[in-house]
N, CA, C and O atoms as a GROMACS GRO file, in nm:
protein
  624
    1MET      N    1   4.481   4.420   4.038
    1MET     CA    2   4.604   4.335   4.075
    1MET      C    3   4.661   4.327   3.955
    1MET      O    4   4.589   4.307   3.857
    2SER      N    5   4.815   4.343   3.939
    2SER     CA    6   4.880   4.350   3.818
    2SER      C    7   4.882   4.216   3.757
    2SER      O    8   4.882   4.111   3.821
    3VAL      N    9   4.883   4.226   3.631
    3VAL     CA   10   4.871   4.094   3.550
    3VAL      C   11   5.015   3.993   3.582
    3VAL      O   12   5.026   3.875   3.551
    4ALA      N   13   5.094   4.058   3.638
    4ALA     CA   14   5.244   4.020   3.653
    4ALA      C   15   5.222   3.919   3.801
    4ALA      O   16   5.309   3.835   3.821
    5PHE      N   17   5.118   3.928   3.891
    5PHE     CA   18   5.118   3.834   4.002
    5PHE      C   19   4.995   3.775   3.982
    5PHE      O   20   4.943   3.728   4.083
    6ARG      N   21   4.938   3.765   3.881
    6ARG     CA   22   4.810   3.658   3.857
    6ARG      C   23   4.876   3.533   3.801
    6ARG      O   24   4.960   3.529   3.711
    7ARG      N   25   4.822   3.427   3.872
    7ARG     CA   26   4.860   3.307   3.807
    7ARG      C   27   4.737   3.226   3.779
    7ARG      O   28   4.646   3.218   3.861
    8GLU      N   29   4.736   3.165   3.658
    8GLU     CA   30   4.608   3.089   3.595
    8GLU      C   31   4.594   2.959   3.657
    8GLU      O   32   4.488   2.911   3.697
    9GLY      N   33   4.720   2.898   3.662
    9GLY     CA   34   4.706   2.764   3.696
    9GLY      C   35   4.855   2.702   3.714
    9GLY      O   36   4.954   2.768   3.680
   10ASP      N   37   4.866   2.586   3.762
   10ASP     CA   38   5.009   2.510   3.758
   10ASP      C   39   5.066   2.475   3.636
   10ASP      O   40   5.187   2.460   3.622
   11ASP      N   41   4.962   2.456   3.520
   11ASP     CA   42   5.009   2.401   3.412
   11ASP      C   43   5.104   2.470   3.336
   11ASP      O   44   5.194   2.417   3.271
   12GLU      N   45   5.079   2.596   3.345
   12GLU     CA   46   5.207   2.678   3.267
   12GLU      C   47   5.355   2.682   3.337
   12GLU      O   48   5.459   2.739   3.302
   13HIS      N   49   5.329   2.613   3.427
   13HIS     CA   50   5.474   2.585   3.510
   13HIS      C   51   5.541   2.467   3.479
   13HIS      O   52   5.656   2.446   3.516
   14LEU      N   53   5.471   2.386   3.410
   14LEU     CA   54   5.497   2.245   3.377
   14LEU      C   55   5.616   2.230   3.286
   14LEU      O   56   5.627   2.320   3.203
   15GLU      N   57   5.711   2.130   3.283
   15GLU     CA   58   5.818   2.127   3.194
   15GLU      C   59   5.736   2.077   3.054
   15GLU      O   60   5.645   1.995   3.059
   16PRO      N   61   5.776   2.129   2.951
   16PRO     CA   62   5.704   2.072   2.827
   16PRO      C   63   5.763   1.939   2.798
   16PRO      O   64   5.875   1.910   2.841
   17LYS      N   65   5.694   1.858   2.727
   17LYS     CA   66   5.685   1.701   2.707
   17LYS      C   67   5.745   1.710   2.544
   17LYS      O   68   5.680   1.763   2.455
   18PHE      N   69   5.859   1.657   2.526
   18PHE     CA   70   5.918   1.649   2.363
   18PHE      C   71   5.918   1.519   2.353
   18PHE      O   72   5.910   1.441   2.447
   19GLU      N   73   5.928   1.488   2.219
   19GLU     CA   74   5.952   1.365   2.162
   19GLU      C   75   6.072   1.298   2.181
   19GLU      O   76   6.173   1.366   2.169
   20LEU      N   77   6.083   1.193   2.204
   20LEU     CA   78   6.231   1.113   2.213
   20LEU      C   79   6.293   1.156   2.109
   20LEU      O   80   6.226   1.161   2.006
   21PRO      N   81   6.434   1.198   2.103
   21PRO     CA   82   6.509   1.229   2.018
   21PRO      C   83   6.551   1.103   1.906
   21PRO      O   84   6.598   0.997   1.946
   22ILE      N   85   6.529   1.128   1.781
   22ILE     CA   86   6.572   0.998   1.684
   22ILE      C   87   6.731   1.056   1.665
   22ILE      O   88   6.771   1.170   1.644
   23PRO      N   89   6.800   0.941   1.681
   23PRO     CA   90   6.958   0.943   1.629
   23PRO      C   91   6.963   0.989   1.483
   23PRO      O   92   6.883   0.946   1.399
   24PRO      N   93   7.068   1.088   1.453
   24PRO     CA   94   7.072   1.132   1.322
   24PRO      C   95   7.132   1.024   1.214
   24PRO      O   96   7.212   0.940   1.256
   25GLY      N   97   7.095   1.024   1.076
   25GLY     CA   98   7.145   0.943   0.993
   25GLY      C   99   7.071   0.813   0.977
   25GLY      O  100   6.971   0.808   1.048
   26PRO      N  101   7.092   0.716   0.908
   26PRO     CA  102   7.034   0.585   0.857
   26PRO      C  103   7.033   0.516   1.001
   26PRO      O  104   7.114   0.520   1.093
   27ASN      N  105   6.906   0.450   0.983
   27ASN     CA  106   6.873   0.361   1.109
   27ASN      C  107   6.914   0.210   1.061
   27ASN      O  108   6.834   0.129   1.014
   28ARG      N  109   7.048   0.189   1.080
   28ARG     CA  110   7.101   0.070   1.030
   28ARG      C  111   7.082  -0.001   1.150
   28ARG      O  112   7.084   0.051   1.261
   29VAL      N  113   7.057  -0.172   1.119
   29VAL     CA  114   7.019  -0.253   1.216
   29VAL      C  115   7.079  -0.390   1.180
   29VAL      O  116   7.126  -0.406   1.067
   30THR      N  117   7.080  -0.492   1.272
   30THR     CA  118   7.075  -0.632   1.248
   30THR      C  119   6.968  -0.692   1.271
   30THR      O  120   6.874  -0.634   1.325
   31ALA      N  121   6.961  -0.822   1.233
   31ALA     CA  122   6.829  -0.873   1.202
   31ALA      C  123   6.776  -0.888   1.378
   31ALA      O  124   6.663  -0.874   1.423
   32ARG      N  125   6.881  -0.917   1.439
   32ARG     CA  126   6.843  -0.921   1.592
   32ARG      C  127   6.790  -0.790   1.636
   32ARG      O  128   6.691  -0.795   1.709
   33GLY      N  129   6.834  -0.683   1.608
   33GLY     CA  130   6.818  -0.546   1.629
   33GLY      C  131   6.667  -0.530   1.606
   33GLY      O  132   6.582  -0.496   1.688
   34LEU      N  133   6.653  -0.562   1.478
   34LEU     CA  134   6.486  -0.518   1.407
   34LEU      C  135   6.414  -0.607   1.513
   34LEU      O  136   6.319  -0.550   1.567
   35ALA      N  137   6.437  -0.727   1.552
   35ALA     CA  138   6.361  -0.805   1.639
   35ALA      C  139   6.348  -0.758   1.765
   35ALA      O  140   6.247  -0.794   1.824
   36GLN      N  141   6.425  -0.686   1.822
   36GLN     CA  142   6.449  -0.612   1.948
   36GLN      C  143   6.318  -0.503   1.928
   36GLN      O  144   6.219  -0.501   2.001
   37ILE      N  145   6.339  -0.433   1.835
   37ILE     CA  146   6.257  -0.316   1.823
   37ILE      C  147   6.114  -0.349   1.797
   37ILE      O  148   6.027  -0.270   1.832
   38ALA      N  149   6.086  -0.453   1.743
   38ALA     CA  150   5.956  -0.508   1.717
   38ALA      C  151   5.892  -0.565   1.852
   38ALA      O  152   5.771  -0.555   1.872
   39ALA      N  153   5.970  -0.618   1.934
   39ALA     CA  154   5.935  -0.647   2.076
   39ALA      C  155   5.905  -0.541   2.156
   39ALA      O  156   5.799  -0.538   2.218
   40ARG      N  157   5.998  -0.442   2.162
   40ARG     CA  158   5.973  -0.322   2.240
   40ARG      C  159   5.844  -0.270   2.189
   40ARG      O  160   5.758  -0.244   2.274
   41ARG      N  161   5.818  -0.250   2.067
   41ARG     CA  162   5.692  -0.183   2.021
   41ARG      C  163   5.560  -0.247   2.081
   41ARG      O  164   5.473  -0.186   2.143
   42ALA      N  165   5.563  -0.384   2.050
   42ALA     CA  166   5.455  -0.484   2.098
   42ALA      C  167   5.423  -0.476   2.240
   42ALA      O  168   5.306  -0.467   2.275
   43ALA      N  169   5.524  -0.477   2.330
   43ALA     CA  170   5.536  -0.439   2.455
   43ALA      C  171   5.463  -0.312   2.508
   43ALA      O  172   5.380  -0.307   2.599
   44ILE      N  173   5.502  -0.232   2.446
   44ILE     CA  174   5.451  -0.069   2.489
   44ILE      C  175   5.302  -0.083   2.419
   44ILE      O  176   5.211  -0.024   2.476
   45GLU      N  177   5.277  -0.146   2.318
   45GLU     CA  178   5.126  -0.156   2.279
   45GLU      C  179   5.020  -0.237   2.367
   45GLU      O  180   4.898  -0.219   2.375
   46ALA      N  181   5.103  -0.331   2.429
   46ALA     CA  182   5.028  -0.421   2.540
   46ALA      C  183   5.013  -0.321   2.669
   46ALA      O  184   4.907  -0.314   2.730
   47ARG      N  185   5.122  -0.248   2.702
   47ARG     CA  186   5.125  -0.162   2.831
   47ARG      C  187   5.014  -0.055   2.798
   47ARG      O  188   4.927  -0.033   2.883
   48ILE      N  189   5.013  -0.002   2.700
   48ILE     CA  190   4.905   0.123   2.686
   48ILE      C  191   4.769   0.059   2.687
   48ILE      O  192   4.678   0.129   2.729
   49ALA      N  193   4.742  -0.060   2.650
   49ALA     CA  194   4.578  -0.133   2.657
   49ALA      C  195   4.569  -0.140   2.797
   49ALA      O  196   4.454  -0.150   2.839
   50MET      N  197   4.658  -0.138   2.881
   50MET     CA  198   4.608  -0.178   3.033
   50MET      C  199   4.646  -0.031   3.127
   50MET      O  200   4.617  -0.035   3.246
   51LEU      N  201   4.704   0.080   3.077
   51LEU     CA  202   4.692   0.182   3.135
   51LEU      C  203   4.568   0.267   3.166
   51LEU      O  204   4.480   0.285   3.081
   52THR      N  205   4.561   0.319   3.291
   52THR     CA  206   4.414   0.413   3.291
   52THR      C  207   4.487   0.565   3.329
   52THR      O  208   4.423   0.667   3.301
   53ASP      N  209   4.593   0.575   3.380
   53ASP     CA  210   4.662   0.719   3.412
   53ASP      C  211   4.709   0.788   3.269
   53ASP      O  212   4.795   0.745   3.192
   54GLU      N  213   4.623   0.915   3.253
   54GLU     CA  214   4.630   0.986   3.160
   54GLU      C  215   4.802   1.020   3.112
   54GLU      O  216   4.860   0.998   3.006
   55ALA      N  217   4.842   1.072   3.224
   55ALA     CA  218   4.956   1.099   3.204
   55ALA      C  219   5.073   0.988   3.164
   55ALA      O  220   5.169   1.014   3.091
   56GLU      N  221   5.046   0.853   3.231
   56GLU     CA  222   5.136   0.727   3.181
   56GLU      C  223   5.081   0.686   3.038
   56GLU      O  224   5.150   0.623   2.959
   57ILE      N  225   4.964   0.723   3.014
   57ILE     CA  226   4.937   0.688   2.843
   57ILE      C  227   4.990   0.767   2.761
   57ILE      O  228   5.012   0.727   2.646
   58LYS      N  229   5.025   0.910   2.804
   58LYS     CA  230   5.075   1.019   2.693
   58LYS      C  231   5.234   0.964   2.698
   58LYS      O  232   5.282   0.931   2.590
   59THR      N  233   5.300   0.955   2.792
   59THR     CA  234   5.420   0.877   2.789
   59THR      C  235   5.447   0.737   2.724
   59THR      O  236   5.556   0.716   2.673
   60ALA      N  237   5.358   0.650   2.726
   60ALA     CA  238   5.380   0.514   2.663
   60ALA      C  239   5.335   0.562   2.512
   60ALA      O  240   5.396   0.513   2.417
   61ARG      N  241   5.240   0.649   2.489
   61ARG     CA  242   5.212   0.672   2.343
   61ARG      C  243   5.350   0.746   2.284
   61ARG      O  244   5.395   0.710   2.175
   62ARG      N  245   5.403   0.835   2.349
   62ARG     CA  246   5.532   0.903   2.297
   62ARG      C  247   5.641   0.781   2.258
   62ARG      O  248   5.701   0.771   2.151
   63ASP      N  249   5.648   0.700   2.365
   63ASP     CA  250   5.738   0.579   2.332
   63ASP      C  251   5.707   0.498   2.213
   63ASP      O  252   5.792   0.475   2.128
   64HIS      N  253   5.600   0.458   2.206
   64HIS     CA  254   5.527   0.378   2.072
   64HIS      C  255   5.560   0.459   1.971
   64HIS      O  256   5.613   0.402   1.876
   65ARG      N  257   5.541   0.604   1.959
   65ARG     CA  258   5.576   0.691   1.842
   65ARG      C  259   5.724   0.662   1.807
   65ARG      O  260   5.756   0.633   1.692
   66TYR      N  261   5.816   0.671   1.909
   66TYR     CA  262   5.960   0.658   1.882
   66TYR      C  263   5.994   0.518   1.836
   66TYR      O  264   6.081   0.503   1.750
   67TRP      N  265   5.929   0.413   1.889
   67TRP     CA  266   5.970   0.256   1.845
   67TRP      C  267   5.908   0.257   1.700
   67TRP      O  268   5.980   0.218   1.608
   68SER      N  269   5.795   0.292   1.674
   68SER     CA  270   5.719   0.268   1.562
   68SER      C  271   5.806   0.364   1.444
   68SER      O  272   5.797   0.322   1.329
   69THR      N  273   5.867   0.456   1.459
   69THR     CA  274   5.966   0.533   1.361
   69THR      C  275   6.052   0.454   1.333
   69THR      O  276   6.077   0.423   1.216
   70ARG      N  277   6.129   0.396   1.458
   70ARG     CA  278   6.241   0.333   1.450
   70ARG      C  279   6.236   0.196   1.365
   70ARG      O  280   6.326   0.164   1.287
   71GLN      N  281   6.116   0.117   1.388
   71GLN     CA  282   6.078   0.023   1.307
   71GLN      C  283   6.058   0.024   1.166
   71GLN      O  284   6.107  -0.063   1.094
   72SER      N  285   5.969   0.142   1.111
   72SER     CA  286   5.954   0.187   1.002
   72SER      C  287   6.080   0.228   0.929
   72SER      O  288   6.089   0.200   0.810
   73THR      N  289   6.165   0.286   0.984
   73THR     CA  290   6.282   0.345   0.911
   73THR      C  291   6.421   0.243   0.918
   73THR      O  292   6.531   0.274   0.874
   74ALA      N  293   6.385   0.110   0.988
   74ALA     CA  294   6.487   0.018   1.015
   74ALA      C  295   6.547  -0.018   0.879
   74ALA      O  296   6.466  -0.040   0.789
   75GLU      N  297   6.683  -0.028   0.849
   75GLU     CA  298   6.745  -0.068   0.736
   75GLU      C  299   6.848  -0.190   0.779
   75GLU      O  300   6.960  -0.174   0.827
   76VAL      N  301   6.789  -0.301   0.752
   76VAL     CA  302   6.860  -0.455   0.796
   76VAL      C  303   6.993  -0.459   0.686
   76VAL      O  304   6.986  -0.466   0.564
   77MET      N  305   7.108  -0.453   0.766
   77MET     CA  306   7.226  -0.454   0.699
   77MET      C  307   7.252  -0.596   0.644
   77MET      O  308   7.207  -0.687   0.714
   78PRO      N  309   7.316  -0.631   0.534
   78PRO     CA  310   7.376  -0.744   0.497
   78PRO      C  311   7.468  -0.811   0.578
   78PRO      O  312   7.548  -0.745   0.644
   79ARG      N  313   7.468  -0.943   0.582
   79ARG     CA  314   7.550  -1.019   0.680
   79ARG      C  315   7.682  -0.998   0.622
   79ARG      O  316   7.706  -1.024   0.505
   80PRO      N  317   7.785  -0.942   0.717
   80PRO     CA  318   7.922  -0.929   0.695
   80PRO      C  319   7.999  -1.044   0.628
   80PRO      O  320   7.949  -1.156   0.620
   81ASP      N  321   8.116  -1.018   0.580
   81ASP     CA  322   8.179  -1.151   0.510
   81ASP      C  323   8.291  -1.165   0.610
   81ASP      O  324   8.368  -1.259   0.594
   82GLY      N  325   8.310  -1.080   0.715
   82GLY     CA  326   8.427  -1.118   0.794
   82GLY      C  327   8.569  -1.080   0.766
   82GLY      O  328   8.656  -1.078   0.854
   83HIS      N  329   8.591  -1.047   0.622
   83HIS     CA  330   8.728  -1.020   0.592
   83HIS      C  331   8.794  -0.870   0.652
   83HIS      O  332   8.913  -0.859   0.685
   84SER      N  333   8.689  -0.754   0.660
   84SER     CA  334   8.730  -0.644   0.720
   84SER      C  335   8.611  -0.620   0.813
   84SER      O  336   8.499  -0.670   0.798
   85VAL      N  337   8.657  -0.520   0.934
   85VAL     CA  338   8.539  -0.480   1.027
   85VAL      C  339   8.447  -0.409   0.944
   85VAL      O  340   8.477  -0.330   0.854
   86ALA      N  341   8.324  -0.446   0.984
   86ALA     CA  342   8.207  -0.399   0.893
   86ALA      C  343   8.070  -0.404   1.013
   86ALA      O  344   8.085  -0.452   1.125
   87PHE      N  345   7.980  -0.362   0.977
   87PHE     CA  346   7.861  -0.371   1.047
   87PHE      C  347   7.815  -0.515   1.095
   87PHE      O  348   7.810  -0.606   1.013
   88GLY      N  349   7.789  -0.532   1.204
   88GLY     CA  350   7.736  -0.686   1.224
   88GLY      C  351   7.856  -0.797   1.271
   88GLY      O  352   7.836  -0.913   1.308
   89CYS      N  353   7.986  -0.726   1.259
   89CYS     CA  354   8.101  -0.820   1.298
   89CYS      C  355   8.112  -0.832   1.441
   89CYS      O  356   8.029  -0.768   1.506
   90THR      N  357   8.191  -0.896   1.499
   90THR     CA  358   8.244  -0.911   1.608
   90THR      C  359   8.424  -0.879   1.629
   90THR      O  360   8.503  -0.963   1.585
   91VAL      N  361   8.458  -0.796   1.675
   91VAL     CA  362   8.593  -0.728   1.663
   91VAL      C  363   8.670  -0.767   1.785
   91VAL      O  364   8.622  -0.722   1.890
   92THR      N  365   8.769  -0.834   1.796
   92THR     CA  366   8.859  -0.840   1.897
   92THR      C  367   8.996  -0.746   1.875
   92THR      O  368   9.066  -0.754   1.774
   93TYR      N  369   9.020  -0.662   1.978
   93TYR     CA  370   9.101  -0.567   1.944
   93TYR      C  371   9.199  -0.525   2.064
   93TYR      O  372   9.161  -0.545   2.179
   94SER      N  373   9.306  -0.475   2.042
   94SER     CA  374   9.377  -0.441   2.128
   94SER      C  375   9.399  -0.267   2.150
   94SER      O  376   9.467  -0.203   2.069
   95LEU      N  377   9.328  -0.199   2.276
   95LEU     CA  378   9.328  -0.066   2.282
   95LEU      C  379   9.422  -0.034   2.383
   95LEU      O  380   9.382  -0.055   2.497
   96ASN      N  381   9.551   0.018   2.368
   96ASN     CA  382   9.630   0.078   2.457
   96ASN      C  383   9.690  -0.071   2.538
   96ASN      O  384   9.725  -0.056   2.656
   97GLY      N  385   9.700  -0.170   2.494
   97GLY     CA  386   9.732  -0.271   2.552
   97GLY      C  387   9.644  -0.356   2.586
   97GLY      O  388   9.684  -0.471   2.571
   98ALA      N  389   9.514  -0.344   2.636
   98ALA     CA  390   9.405  -0.410   2.680
   98ALA      C  391   9.322  -0.475   2.589
   98ALA      O  392   9.272  -0.396   2.509
   99ILE      N  393   9.296  -0.578   2.575
   99ILE     CA  394   9.199  -0.681   2.474
   99ILE      C  395   9.088  -0.677   2.502
   99ILE      O  396   9.054  -0.726   2.610
  100ARG      N  397   9.001  -0.624   2.425
  100ARG     CA  398   8.867  -0.615   2.424
  100ARG      C  399   8.800  -0.686   2.295
  100ARG      O  400   8.864  -0.705   2.192
  101THR      N  401   8.642  -0.729   2.316
  101THR     CA  402   8.591  -0.759   2.219
  101THR      C  403   8.471  -0.714   2.211
  101THR      O  404   8.404  -0.726   2.314
  102VAL      N  405   8.409  -0.652   2.093
  102VAL     CA  406   8.291  -0.591   2.042
  102VAL      C  407   8.231  -0.618   1.949
  102VAL      O  408   8.290  -0.635   1.843
  103THR      N  409   8.092  -0.633   1.958
  103THR     CA  410   8.002  -0.633   1.801
  103THR      C  411   7.941  -0.501   1.768
  103THR      O  412   7.871  -0.436   1.845
  104LEU      N  413   7.978  -0.466   1.637
  104LEU     CA  414   7.914  -0.333   1.593
  104LEU      C  415   7.788  -0.348   1.549
  104LEU      O  416   7.767  -0.422   1.453
  105VAL      N  417   7.679  -0.278   1.616
  105VAL     CA  418   7.544  -0.279   1.584
  105VAL      C  419   7.480  -0.144   1.568
  105VAL      O  420   7.543  -0.039   1.552
  106GLY      N  421   7.348  -0.156   1.574
  106GLY     CA  422   7.277  -0.027   1.542
  106GLY      C  423   7.250   0.052   1.668
  106GLY      O  424   7.252  -0.011   1.774
  107ASP      N  425   7.229   0.167   1.669
  107ASP     CA  426   7.195   0.242   1.774
  107ASP      C  427   7.107   0.206   1.878
  107ASP      O  428   7.139   0.211   1.997
  108ASP      N  429   7.019   0.178   1.844
  108ASP     CA  430   6.890   0.119   1.966
  108ASP      C  431   6.935  -0.026   2.013
  108ASP      O  432   6.875  -0.080   2.106
  109GLU      N  433   7.045  -0.094   1.945
  109GLU     CA  434   7.078  -0.230   2.007
  109GLU      C  435   7.206  -0.217   2.055
  109GLU      O  436   7.268  -0.322   2.077
  110ALA      N  437   7.273  -0.088   2.081
  110ALA     CA  438   7.379  -0.087   2.141
  110ALA      C  439   7.384  -0.110   2.294
  110ALA      O  440   7.305  -0.040   2.358
  111ASP      N  441   7.456  -0.188   2.358
  111ASP     CA  442   7.478  -0.160   2.491
  111ASP      C  443   7.631  -0.226   2.545
  111ASP      O  444   7.660  -0.345   2.558
  112PRO      N  445   7.712  -0.113   2.569
  112PRO     CA  446   7.848  -0.120   2.560
  112PRO      C  447   7.890  -0.209   2.678
  112PRO      O  448   7.988  -0.281   2.659
  113PRO      N  449   7.829  -0.215   2.799
  113PRO     CA  450   7.885  -0.310   2.883
  113PRO      C  451   7.870  -0.440   2.860
  113PRO      O  452   7.940  -0.524   2.917
  114ALA      N  453   7.772  -0.472   2.769
  114ALA     CA  454   7.760  -0.604   2.696
  114ALA      C  455   7.823  -0.650   2.581
  114ALA      O  456   7.807  -0.761   2.529
  115GLY      N  457   7.912  -0.542   2.538
  115GLY     CA  458   8.005  -0.568   2.420
  115GLY      C  459   7.930  -0.549   2.301
  115GLY      O  460   7.972  -0.609   2.201
  116LEU      N  461   7.812  -0.467   2.287
  116LEU     CA  462   7.752  -0.420   2.170
  116LEU      C  463   7.775  -0.281   2.159
  116LEU      O  464   7.719  -0.206   2.239
  117LEU      N  465   7.849  -0.238   2.073
  117LEU     CA  466   7.910  -0.101   2.045
  117LEU      C  467   7.817  -0.061   1.909
  117LEU      O  468   7.797  -0.136   1.813
  118SER      N  469   7.767   0.072   1.925
  118SER     CA  470   7.680   0.128   1.837
  118SER      C  471   7.798   0.155   1.712
  118SER      O  472   7.913   0.181   1.747
  119ALA      N  473   7.767   0.147   1.580
  119ALA     CA  474   7.853   0.154   1.469
  119ALA      C  475   7.873   0.308   1.441
  119ALA      O  476   7.953   0.330   1.350
  120ASN      N  477   7.821   0.411   1.497
  120ASN     CA  478   7.848   0.510   1.524
  120ASN      C  479   7.938   0.597   1.602
  120ASN      O  480   7.970   0.715   1.590
  121ALA      N  481   7.969   0.501   1.686
  121ALA     CA  482   8.058   0.534   1.806
  121ALA      C  483   8.189   0.554   1.762
  121ALA      O  484   8.245   0.474   1.687
  122PRO      N  485   8.248   0.668   1.811
  122PRO     CA  486   8.403   0.696   1.754
  122PRO      C  487   8.486   0.572   1.726
  122PRO      O  488   8.540   0.549   1.618
  123LEU      N  489   8.493   0.496   1.834
  123LEU     CA  490   8.607   0.379   1.842
  123LEU      C  491   8.544   0.302   1.707
  123LEU      O  492   8.631   0.284   1.622
  124ALA      N  493   8.404   0.250   1.667
  124ALA     CA  494   8.376   0.196   1.569
  124ALA      C  495   8.414   0.254   1.438
  124ALA      O  496   8.467   0.183   1.352
  125ARG      N  497   8.387   0.384   1.417
  125ARG     CA  498   8.411   0.447   1.323
  125ARG      C  499   8.533   0.480   1.298
  125ARG      O  500   8.547   0.547   1.196
  126ALA      N  501   8.665   0.445   1.384
  126ALA     CA  502   8.784   0.441   1.361
  126ALA      C  503   8.824   0.304   1.301
  126ALA      O  504   8.905   0.297   1.209
  127ILE      N  505   8.769   0.198   1.354
  127ILE     CA  506   8.793   0.055   1.294
  127ILE      C  507   8.735   0.019   1.175
  127ILE      O  508   8.798  -0.064   1.110
  128MET      N  509   8.628   0.062   1.127
  128MET     CA  510   8.553   0.026   1.022
  128MET      C  511   8.631   0.008   0.878
  128MET      O  512   8.680   0.105   0.820
  129GLY      N  513   8.634  -0.106   0.833
  129GLY     CA  514   8.702  -0.122   0.711
  129GLY      C  515   8.840  -0.198   0.736
  129GLY      O  516   8.909  -0.246   0.646
  130ALA      N  517   8.868  -0.202   0.866
  130ALA     CA  518   9.023  -0.259   0.907
  130ALA      C  519   9.012  -0.404   0.889
  130ALA      O  520   8.906  -0.467   0.889
  131GLU      N  521   9.149  -0.459   0.872
  131GLU     CA  522   9.150  -0.612   0.852
  131GLU      C  523   9.251  -0.637   0.979
  131GLU      O  524   9.312  -0.553   1.046
  132VAL      N  525   9.249  -0.779   0.990
  132VAL     CA  526   9.322  -0.816   1.108
  132VAL      C  527   9.467  -0.795   1.102
  132VAL      O  528   9.517  -0.802   0.990
  133ASP      N  529   9.552  -0.769   1.211
  133ASP     CA  530   9.708  -0.712   1.205
  133ASP      C  531   9.720  -0.554   1.164
  133ASP      O  532   9.828  -0.495   1.162
  134GLU      N  533   9.610  -0.500   1.136
  134GLU     CA  534   9.622  -0.344   1.116
  134GLU      C  535   9.605  -0.282   1.241
  134GLU      O  536   9.520  -0.320   1.321
  135THR      N  537   9.701  -0.164   1.267
  135THR     CA  538   9.697  -0.056   1.368
  135THR      C  539   9.637   0.053   1.317
  135THR      O  540   9.631   0.076   1.196
  136PHE      N  541   9.586   0.133   1.417
  136PHE     CA  542   9.536   0.290   1.385
  136PHE      C  543   9.565   0.374   1.515
  136PHE      O  544   9.576   0.328   1.629
  137ASP      N  545   9.574   0.506   1.477
  137ASP     CA  546   9.582   0.592   1.594
  137ASP      C  547   9.467   0.629   1.631
  137ASP      O  548   9.381   0.663   1.550
  138PHE      N  549   9.446   0.629   1.779
  138PHE     CA  550   9.302   0.673   1.816
  138PHE      C  551   9.330   0.767   1.945
  138PHE      O  552   9.426   0.754   2.020
  139ALA      N  553   9.216   0.874   1.958
  139ALA     CA  554   9.219   0.944   2.073
  139ALA      C  555   9.380   1.020   2.073
  139ALA      O  556   9.436   1.044   2.180
  140GLY      N  557   9.434   1.047   1.965
  140GLY     CA  558   9.558   1.112   1.988
  140GLY      C  559   9.681   1.018   2.003
  140GLY      O  560   9.794   1.065   2.005
  141LYS      N  561   9.664   0.923   2.011
  141LYS     CA  562   9.786   0.836   2.048
  141LYS      C  563   9.799   0.740   1.900
  141LYS      O  564   9.703   0.688   1.844
  142PRO      N  565   9.927   0.732   1.860
  142PRO     CA  566   9.978   0.675   1.737
  142PRO      C  567   9.968   0.504   1.779
  142PRO      O  568  10.014   0.460   1.884
  143ASP      N  569   9.909   0.433   1.692
  143ASP     CA  570   9.912   0.289   1.690
  143ASP      C  571   9.820   0.234   1.816
  143ASP      O  572   9.848   0.132   1.878
  144ALA      N  573   9.722   0.307   1.839
  144ALA     CA  574   9.670   0.268   1.990
  144ALA      C  575   9.548   0.175   1.990
  144ALA      O  576   9.480   0.154   2.091
  145ILE      N  577   9.524   0.116   1.862
  145ILE     CA  578   9.410   0.025   1.819
  145ILE      C  579   9.502  -0.084   1.736
  145ILE      O  580   9.585  -0.051   1.651
  146ALA      N  581   9.477  -0.199   1.770
  146ALA     CA  582   9.547  -0.317   1.680
  146ALA      C  583   9.441  -0.434   1.670
  146ALA      O  584   9.409  -0.495   1.772
  147ILE      N  585   9.389  -0.464   1.552
  147ILE     CA  586   9.299  -0.546   1.528
  147ILE      C  587   9.347  -0.685   1.527
  147ILE      O  588   9.433  -0.719   1.446
  148ILE      N  589   9.291  -0.774   1.620
  148ILE     CA  590   9.328  -0.915   1.632
  148ILE      C  591   9.267  -1.013   1.565
  148ILE      O  592   9.330  -1.101   1.507
  149ALA      N  593   9.133  -1.005   1.568
  149ALA     CA  594   9.023  -1.091   1.519
  149ALA      C  595   8.908  -1.026   1.461
  149ALA      O  596   8.866  -0.927   1.519
  150ILE      N  597   8.840  -1.076   1.336
  150ILE     CA  598   8.719  -1.030   1.318
  150ILE      C  599   8.635  -1.158   1.292
  150ILE      O  600   8.669  -1.242   1.208
  151THR      N  601   8.536  -1.167   1.362
  151THR     CA  602   8.423  -1.293   1.316
  151THR      C  603   8.271  -1.261   1.306
  151THR      O  604   8.223  -1.160   1.358
  152VAL      N  605   8.209  -1.341   1.244
  152VAL     CA  606   8.065  -1.329   1.227
  152VAL      C  607   8.011  -1.453   1.288
  152VAL      O  608   8.044  -1.570   1.266
  153ALA      N  609   7.911  -1.400   1.380
  153ALA     CA  610   7.824  -1.533   1.449
  153ALA      C  611   7.761  -1.585   1.328
  153ALA      O  612   7.725  -1.514   1.234
  154PRO      N  613   7.746  -1.737   1.335
  154PRO     CA  614   7.658  -1.810   1.245
  154PRO      C  615   7.534  -1.754   1.266
  154PRO      O  616   7.493  -1.720   1.378
  155GLY      N  617   7.456  -1.741   1.137
  155GLY     CA  618   7.321  -1.691   1.141
  155GLY      C  619   7.288  -1.541   1.137
  155GLY      O  620   7.183  -1.492   1.094
  156ASP      N  621   7.395  -1.472   1.190
  156ASP     CA  622   7.369  -1.309   1.209
  156ASP      C  623   7.377  -1.265   1.057
  156ASP      O  624   7.362  -1.146   1.027
   0.00000   0.00000   0.00000
């Protein structure tokens, strides 16, 4: 029989398992973001201790490696002063006439539907360093963004 028709086993046809991708650049976080990373890591450690299925254990260990790396590389950013848009600020802005509010956070803490926007997102990069009443071009439209307010939550 030809080697081309021989099949050793199903394992050779399985999709390879890769590590979870680490976002490029520094791992900037808020104090809240660092606490969330630590909580995720602890939850995975507890889950690993209870697992018996080898495939689930491998997946959980991969997740644990990701969150361990994120925790060890986390760089807690200083509390912003609120005079200009910076990491950790809550910004109210008008985008094409619609008023929205977002808080600029790290990649792992980002949750756009909840108003937590990664500081690496295009919108965040466009308004970084801005002050109240400034306008910016965005997505090819002149003066598409207007900064309305910049706040910093107490204790952040």
